[in-house]
N, C-alpha and C positions, 0 to 999 in steps of 0.2 A: 504493500499499499504506500503511495507516495503521500508525504506529510510536507506541509507548509510551515516553515520554522514560526511564523506568526498565526497560525491557526491550531487550536488544540484539537487532536482526534477525538471523535466521539467515544470511541471504544477504550479509551485509557481509565484505569482505575485511579482511586485515590492516592496511590504510590507515587505518581508522578505529577510533575509541575511544569507548566508551561515557562519557557525561558524568560519571557518578559514579565512575569508575574513575580518574579524573584527580586524585583527592585522597588524601592520606595517610591511613593508618587511624588513627594515635595523633596527636591534637590536644593539644599542649601550650599554645599560645598563637595568638591569631588570626592567620590566615593570609591574605595578600591576595596575588592573582596579577594584577598588571596587564596590560593590553594596552597597546601604545603607541597614542597617540592618531592617527587618522588624518588625512588632508587635509580633511575635512569636519567635523572637530573633536569626532568621536564617540569616546569611550573606554569599552571593555567591561571589566568587573573581575569575577573571580570573588572570592568570600569564603568562609571557613570561620571560623565561630566557635562555641564550646562554653561555655557559660556566660559570655561576654565581654558587658560593657554599656560605655556611654560612661561615663566617670566622673563621679561625682555633682558637680552644679554646673556641668558642661562642656556646651555645646551644639554640635552640627554645623551649619554654615552654608556651604554650597558655592557655587561661582561659577557653576555649571552647573546645569541641570535633571537629577533623577535619577530614572531608573526602575527599579525594583527588584522582583525576582521571588524568592520562597523556593522553593527547590527541594526541601529536606529540612528537616525539624525544625519549630519554632515559635518566634516571637520577638514581643516587644512594641516599639512605637514610639510615643514621646510626642512631640508637638509643644508649641512654646512656648505655644500659645494653650489648652493643656491637654487637646486633643483627642488621644485614643489609639487605636492600631489595633493589635488582636491578629492576628497573621499565623500561618497554618498553611501546610504545603506546598502548593504551586499558587497561593498569593494573592499578587498583586502590588500595586505602590503606586507613584503619580507624586509625586515630591517637587520643587516649583519651585525654581528657583535662589533664593537668599537666604532660604528659611523655615528658621528653627531648628526643630532636632529632636533626639533622642537615643533610642539603643536602650538601653530599659530591663530587658530580658529575652532571652536566647537559651537554648534548650534545650541540653544537653549530651549527652543520651543519647535521641534520636539528636542529633548536632551539627546545626548549621546550616550549609546551604551556600546560599548567595546568588548571584544573578547581577545585577549592576548595570550599567546603561547611562547614560553621562553625556553629554549634548549641549548645546549653545547654543542659545537660543530661535530 
């Protein structure tokens, strides 16, 4: 059976939750929900941002590779080499470890819901 990420299938029982119902209705600050890193070194992170950006002059530079998908909203990511990616719901991006980047825009209505997977090379 094909499922849409944004629609709850009718035959699911109470053990399952719809992905978008896991987040609060009112967002006052950026919200991270980290998973524990498993034995393979993979970490999965859910992020909610509403108008939040990386502070001016600051660059993010992770020790691990990051694959991110924007589930809801839209956002802009700028890389140190000045390349820019405009993301909409469903768009995903791979950011290699050590690559400097920053979030320059996130929508607030609707808020951005991200899923990020961090992993070693």
